[in-house]
N, C-alpha and C positions, 0 to 999 in steps of 0.2 A: 506338367507342373503349372505351366501358365494358365491352362484351362482350369485347373483345380483352384488356383488362387482367384481368378475372375469369378468362378461360380460360388465359392464359399467364404471369401474374405469378409464380405459385408454381413453375412449371417453369423459368422464367428465373432466379428467385432460387436454386434448387437448382443450375442449371447454373453460375452464377457462384460459388456456394459450393464446388463441387467443383474449380473452377479456382483460387480464392483462399484457401480454408480460413479464411475470416474472415466470420463472419455479418453483422456490421454493414456491412462493405465490400460484401458481396453484396446486401444490401437497398438500400444506397445506389446501387450500380450498376444495380440493376433499376429504381429510380426514374428515374435519369438516362437509361437506355435509353428508357423510355417518354416522358420529356420530349423527348428528341431525335427520337424517332419523330413525336411530335405536331408538334414544330417544323418538321420537314422534309416532312411529308406534303402532297402536292399534290392527290392524287385522293381525295375523300371516300369514293368507292365502290370502293376497290381491293379485289381479292379477298383472302379470309382467308389463303390459302396464301402469297401474296406478302407480306402484312403480317406474318406470322409469320417468314418468311425475313428480311425486312428488319429485324425487331426482333432476331432472333438475331444478325444481321450487326452491327448497332449494338452490342449487348452484347459480342460478341467483340472488336470494335475498342476498346471501353472497357477490357476486361480487358487487352488488349495494351498500351494506353496506361498503365494503372495499374501493370502489372508493369514496364514500361520506367522509369517515374517512380521506382518503389521501388528499382530497381537503381541509379539515378542518385543519388537522394537518401538512401536508406536507408529502411527501413521504420519508421513511426512506431508507437510502442507507447502504448496508453492509460495514464494516470497510474496506475490501479489495478494494472496489470500490471508497471509499472516497479519497483515495490517488490519484486516477486517476482524480478525479474532482478538487482537490486542485491546485491552481496556484503555480508551483514550482519555478517560476522566483522571485528572491528576489526583495524586495522593493527598490525604488530609494535610500533611505538613506543607506540601507545595501550595495548596490552596491558601493556607494560612499566611505563608510568605507572600503570596501574590496579593492578598488582601492588605497586608501591611505595607507592601510596596506601593500599592494603589493609593492607600491613605497618605502615605509620605509624599507621593507625587502630587496628589490633589492639594495637600497643604502648601507645597511649594508653588503650585500654580495660583493658588488663592492669595499668596504672599507677594506675587509679582505685581508690578505697576500695570494699570489697566491697558496701556497700549502694547506693552510686551505680551501680556497674556492674550489679547485680542488677536495680535499678529500671528502668534504661535497656533492658536486654535483655528483661525481662519485658514492658515496654511496647512496644517496637519489634519484637521478634522474635516474641513470643507473643500480642501484641495484648491484653494484660490492661488493664483500666481502672485509674485511680489507686486507686480504692477496693479493688479486688481485690489490687493490689500491696501496698497498706497492710495488708491483713489478712494477706497471706503473709509480709511482713517485719516485722510487729508494730510499725508505725510509723504516724503520721497521714497522711492523704491529702495534706495541704499539705507534709509532709516528702518525700513521694514526688515531688511536683512540683519541689521544691528539688534533690533528688537527680538527677533527670532533667536539669534545667536545667544543673547543675554538670557532669554527665557530657558533655552536648552541647557546652558551652563548652570543655572540656578537649580533646575530640576535634577540634573546629573549630580551635582554636588550634594544635594539633599539626600538622593538615593544611595550615594556612596557613603555619606555620613551615617545613614541608618544601618548599613551593612557592617560598619565597624564596631 
């Protein structure tokens, strides 16, 4: 049996892959074919040619069964590939809500005092630290924190008000 597996498993796997176009399914099918061969084998000393033919016949039948099952149930897709199949574009209503939220947020930003707006944008958009912003705006780092917190509160309140 060991010699049969070493001699024919790669060929059988390639045969299954050519028919199924799925490496995992081909590997599983190859193992299943050998398991069924071992389970159904009556004569320990059957000749190699007959064993090979019987093994290919089992694999062929398994392929037909798998294809029929996929037609009936639909093909399963691994979770990793499902993300690639999903449409990542938001629906029209979500795009509209996002545009409205952006307009509300931009209006709230525009209404902020200049230093609060600058502190928030420098921190969140440019990634500057509070110390770097303090130097740029000529204020203390604690004042930078207060400006950022004020800006965030104003923006959050305006977004919450637009949702109500």
